[in-house]
C-alpha positions, -999 to 999 in steps of 0.1 A, spaced: -46 338 175 -78 356 173 -86 379 201 -120 394 204 -110 419 229 -84 432 205 -109 433 175 -132 456 196 -108 480 205 -92 484 170 -127 488 156 -137 517 182 -104 531 166 -127 535 135 -154 559 153 -150 596 148 -130 610 175 -156 633 182 -182 611 189 -164 592 214 -157 623 235 -191 635 230 -217 636 261 -251 617 253 -286 635 254 -299 623 292 -336 611 285 -360 606 314 -368 570 326 -401 554 319 -428 548 349 -421 513 352 -384 515 356 -390 543 382 -417 523 401 -396 494 403 -364 515 414 -384 528 445 -404 496 449 -436 508 448 -469 503 425 -469 521 395 -498 539 409 -480 555 433 -456 575 410 -464 612 404 -441 613 374 -436 652 367 -405 651 349 -414 645 312 -440 668 304 -460 640 293 -499 641 294 -515 629 323 -546 624 308 -534 601 280 -548 598 246 -581 604 232 -603 572 239 -606 571 199 -571 564 195 -575 533 218 -602 522 199 -591 531 165 -556 510 175 -577 480 183 -599 480 154 -570 481 129 -562 452 112 -533 458 88 -502 457 111 -488 431 91 -486 451 62 -459 479 56 -469 516 63 -476 542 33 -440 555 30 -456 590 21 -482 591 47 -507 610 24 -541 604 49 -520 618 76 -504 643 56 -538 654 44 -551 656 78 -525 676 92 -527 699 67 -563 706 72 -557 711 111 -526 737 104 -545 753 74 -514 749 47 -508 726 21 -503 692 24 -470 696 5 -452 712 32 -458 689 59 -433 662 66 -440 634 92 -412 616 115 -406 591 143 -411 621 169 -400 657 160 -366 645 174 -363 625 141 -370 656 120 -345 677 138 -321 649 129 -329 653 95 -326 691 95 -292 682 105 -285 658 79 -296 681 51 -281 716 64 -250 706 87 -217 695 75 -186 690 95 -175 723 107 -205 743 99 -220 766 129 -256 761 144 -267 785 168 -284 771 199 -300 799 226 -297 779 259 -309 770 281 -333 752 260 -338 715 249 -308 696 246 -317 676 213 -305 710 191 -269 707 202 -272 669 202 -279 665 166 -256 693 154 -227 679 172 -233 642 156 -232 661 122 -198 673 135 -211 709 135 -199 737 157 -226 747 183 -227 783 186 -241 793 220 -262 824 225 -275 823 258 -309 838 269 -311 868 290 -323 865 329 -359 864 320 -350 837 290 -359 861 261 -337 857 229 -307 880 227 -316 889 191 -285 911 184 -263 885 191 -282 859 174 -279 884 143 -242 890 149 -235 849 150 -257 845 117 -238 874 101 -206 855 110 -217 824 90 -239 803 111 -263 783 89 -293 771 114 -308 783 144 -329 762 168 -355 781 186 -383 764 210 -415 784 214 -428 777 241 -390 774 251 -381 744 273 -372 743 302 -386 781 306 -417 780 293 -415 817 276 -426 824 240 -410 843 212 -425 870 197 -434 878 161 -408 908 161 -379 887 172 -389 860 150 -389 886 120 -357 900 131 -339 864 130 -355 853 97 -341 884 81 -307 873 86 -312 847 59 -305 819 83 -325 784 85 -350 789 114 -365 759 130 -393 769 154 -400 740 175 -439 744 188 -439 712 207 -458 731 234 -475 752 215 -512 741 221 -507 748 255 -499 787 242 -516 815 220 -491 819 194 -478 798 166 -458 808 136 -469 781 115 -488 802 89 -457 822 81 -441 791 65 -455 792 32 -444 830 29 -408 824 41 -386 805 24 -360 796 55 -391 791 82 -394 753 94 -421 748 123 -422 715 142 -449 701 161 -453 668 182 -486 647 192 -465 639 225 -480 669 245 -509 679 240 -527 645 224 -511 623 248 -491 602 222 -456 603 234 -451 566 235 -457 563 197 -434 592 187 -455 612 164 -442 641 152 -444 663 121 -433 697 106 -443 723 83 -415 731 58 -410 754 27 -418 731 -2 -384 725 -16 -373 716 16 -399 694 26 -396 675 -8 -360 668 2 -368 656 34 -391 630 23 -364 621 0 -336 615 27 -361 601 53 -361 563 60 -390 550 34 -413 536 66 -404 560 95 -437 565 109 -452 531 118 -488 524 111 -497 525 148 -488 563 149 -504 570 117 -539 558 129 -534 573 164 -529 608 144 -561 603 123 -578 595 154 -564 623 173 -575 650 147 -608 633 144 -612 644 183 -597 677 184 -621 692 206 -623 668 234 -586 669 232 -586 704 234 -606 703 265 -582 686 285 -556 708 273 -576 735 287 -576 714 319 -542 714 321 -535 750 313 -559 762 344 -542 736 370 -511 750 356 -522 786 365 -535 774 398 -503 753 406 -480 782 397 -497 806 422 -495 779 450 -458 771 440 -451 809 442 -465 810 477 -438 789 487 -408 811 503 -380 790 488 -393 789 454 -391 813 427 -414 806 395 -411 817 360 -443 826 340 -450 797 315 -474 791 284 -464 754 283 -474 724 303 -449 726 328 -435 754 353 -399 763 360 -390 770 396 -356 783 410 -347 768 445 -339 797 468 -324 795 503 -325 755 502 -306 728 484 -324 723 449 -306 687 443 -320 679 480 -352 689 470 -354 669 438 -339 639 459 -367 638 488 -392 642 463 -381 614 446 -380 593 477 -416 600 481 -420 587 444 -426 622 432 -405 629 399 -395 665 388 -364 675 366 -336 690 383 -311 712 363 -275 720 374 -267 738 343 -260 771 332 -290 797 332 -309 771 351 -285 761 380 -307 751 411 -340 750 392 -366 722 390 -389 718 362 -424 706 373 -450 692 345 -484 697 349 -501 670 359 -539 665 374 -550 682 403 -544 655 428 -510 652 413 -506 687 424 -515 682 458 -492 654 466 -462 674 452 -475 706 472 -478 688 503 -444 672 500 -426 703 489 -444 722 522 -428 695 545 -395 695 526 -391 730 527 -399 731 565 -374 704 573 -345 720 553 -354 757 559 -321 773 577 
């Protein structure tokens, strides 16, 4: 007799065993889910846990999406107009450009191209969890090279790991969740090993240092970017990267043909036509970052770390960090809590609008006073 339960059990036996045991990536919840969980209106939520842009996309994006009338037609699989616009924005040839369904897809494609089961990929934690996630899905061995206490790279250990046969290293600059950047000398030291070096510049518009201009000169450097943060397009999944031409050609060969939908392509073009106003919003976030950082540093139970991104990492001292996060959540204020190596007892706070900062600061002062020993 046919037994559906037995069939499902048998099918699971066919799954790669390392994937059954693997921990999944922990994404953040959308604002409507958070509002429903608390039973409050969406406009009462202060969402400072996902590094989203509080100002949203350019008005030109909304107009362009409303005016577009070809949603029933498949998008250009080569993304020609988008790649040319991005090439003009970056100052590199369009043959270097690959676009993706968010930069996460490009990370997965990089792992697909370069990592076979048993290969080694270097991960410099604490950092963005997607790097180890895509490596493990491909069956690669993740070599952890922890950052120093100030979150700088331990370059000598990275070089040693590269010499032992690691194929790929993933580096975020600015780093998530610490907010610091890597230096040119650090990057050159890593590149000199010959290892494929993937620099994730998701937050670079809030910083003053990019390595994208080096890509045409180096055959082992990839720089990834996104429109999620600076341009407010997180929900449309609009990522891209600059690759050595040979790798870019292979990336376009192995990607899904229609991997970026027409809405994302329209939104990218509209955003790049409005860089000036989007840059003004970026500067508003940078100014608020500096103001908020100073206010947070004045709280006796927080130690803040310098940031060149749109978030601030704080270590909670003398009181319980998890409880701080929980009490903020009760008030409709969401921050990212960490209890992992290198960032244990830390919270990461996305920089919102000034009114978001004021609600956060008021809540933190009240919580700090109630939890003080």
